[in-house]
N, C-alpha and C positions, 0 to 999 in steps of 0.2 A: 495531440492538446498538453501542453504542459503551463503549463500554470506556475507514583514510585514510592512507592514503598521505597525509602531512602537506599541506594547501592553505593557500597565502596566504591572509589573510582578503581578502573582498570588499570591494574599494575602496568601491564603493556602499554597501554596509552598513556601512562605517567612518563615514559622513558622517548617515549618519540619526540619528533621535531616537527612540529607541522600542524594543521587542523586533523582531528579526527571528525571524520562524518559518520553517523550511525543512519542503516537504509533497513525499511521493511515495505512490505505490501498488505494489501487489503483487496482480495476479489479475486482470487484464485480460483476459488469452487463454486460462486455462483451460477446458475443457466441464463442469467440475462445482467447485462451492462458493462461496464471497462473494468481492468484491472486496472488498480490505482499503487503507484508507488509515492514512499517520499523520505527524503532526504535532509536531516538535522544535523547540524552545528549546533552544541549545545553552550549556553551561556553560563556566566558565572558570578554567583552560584548559581547552579541549575534549579529549575524548577524543582518543588520538592512534591514528593507523590507520584514519580513517573512509575509506571509498573507495564507491564501488557495489557494491550486496550483490552482482549478480551475480558481481563480479571474487573475491569474497572465498568460501574454504571453509566449510564448516558449522559448524566448529570455531571460525573466526576470526567468523564472525558471531553466534554465538554467544557468546562472548566480550565485543566491543564491546556487543553489546545490552545485559549485565549491566550493562557501565560507564555505559550512557547513560540507563538508568532507574534507576538509582542517583543519579547526579550531574545529569543534564538535566531539562528538564520536556518531557513528553511525552503523547501522547493517541494514542489510534486513533479511526476511523469505518470500521466493517464492516456492505456492505449485503450482505442475503441471494439467493439463488437468484430470488424469486420478485419482486423488486423489478429487479433485471438485467434480467426480462423482460420486465419493464412498462415499464422505462425505457430499454432497450437498454445496452450498455455502456459507451458514453459519459457517460448521463445517471447511470448507477450511479455511474461511476468521480467523476463531479461531486460527486452528494451525499455519498459516502463521503469525499472528501477535504472537502466540509462540516462535515460532522459531526466530521472529525479536529479543525480550527482550533477552530469552536463548543468542543469538548470541554476544547480547550487551555486557550482564555480562558479559562473557568469556574475554572480555577487562578491564572491569575495578576490581577494588577492592578496593571498598568502596559499603556501605551499600545502597540498593535501597529503598528509601523513600515510595514512591508514583509512578504506573504507570496510565498515563492520559491518555484516550482512546477515540478518536474521536466516537462521538455516543451512545446509549443508554445502551448497553450492553458490555459485557469483559467475557476474555475466563476465568475468576476466577468461578470455578464450572465446567466447560465446558470444560478443558482440563487438565489431570492428572497432566502433566507435571508444570501447571502455579502455581507458588510459591511467587507471589509477589503482594503486596496490590496493588489495584486496582480501580480507581474512571471513568467511566462511564462520557462525557462531550457531551451534543448534541448541534450540532456545534463548534465542540473544536477547529476545524482547523482553526478558522475565528479568534478567543478570544483567544487560549492558544498557545504561540511564540513557546514551544517546537512541539505541535502537527502538527503545519504549518510547520516546518522543516521537519517533520515527512511524512505530505504529500505531499513536493516536492521530498524528498528523494524516495517516493515510486510511484511516476508517473512516474519521470524520468527514473526510473530504470526499471519499465514494458516498459513505449514508446519504448526505446531500444531494450528490448527485442520481441517488435512487429514488431520494424523494421528490425529487423535482420530474423524474421519468413516470413516476404514480400519476402524476398530475393528467399526465397526457395517456398513461395505459394504467386507468385505476382499476383493473378487473385482477390483477396479481398479488396484488397485496404488498409491493415493492416496499413501500415507507415502514413496515413493520418484517419482512423478510430479507431485504436489502439483495432479492433475487436467488436467494438460494433456494433449494428446491424442497420447500416445504410442502406440508400434503394439499394446504390452499394454495400453495403454486399450480402445483402440478396437477391440481382439479382445475384451476383459468384456464391453464393450455391445454386441455381436453376439450374443454367448452367453448375457450374460444380465438385457441390458434394459437401461433406465433406472432411476434412481433419484428421489427428491423431491430430491437435490442435482445432480441435472443441469441445467444450463442450454441449456432446451425451444427457445430461439429461435437457437440457435446451429446452425449448420449440421448438422452429424453428428448432433449428437442430434434436430434436426427432422427429419431422415429415417427416424429409427429409429421418431419416435414416428407416420408417414406408414403405416409398413409394417402 
């Protein structure tokens, strides 16, 4: 499925000719639900107050998401549970990032100078479809505004998916825990069992499958 605390502009980004895309993901660690990546090209002036989505309140993220979506160019890539279990979560994350960048590039008619990715690895050489210059930045969601924007889009998109899923599977508290292995979620797993949205390759779920 494809669907800030102000920072100084990256000195590297200023020297590049072409668009700079920021990429981040949400949902690597949960026991349930998809992994979501977002890709963002920031507008000028960029939305004020961008920061790592984990450092922002839910209310502030929602406001910033609206600003980013109205003014910037963005796309998301969603990889569902079946593919997470087939590829493993790392492979699924690389695929989600590739889908997000590909979807964004379909919207733009300019060259891509560089894709900045939160973390220490990129899909380059790991996904055959990946064809853009890429640079990983550890902690990039807190220091590169375009990655901060992507982290906000990815988290908000995934949280909405999990709130919708919680309406179908109400026992697990996904509207609160987003599928992470909280005590509430683990207790519900033991009582109610697994759902089609649980990642069977993740240890707490796999252990229940074997019982």
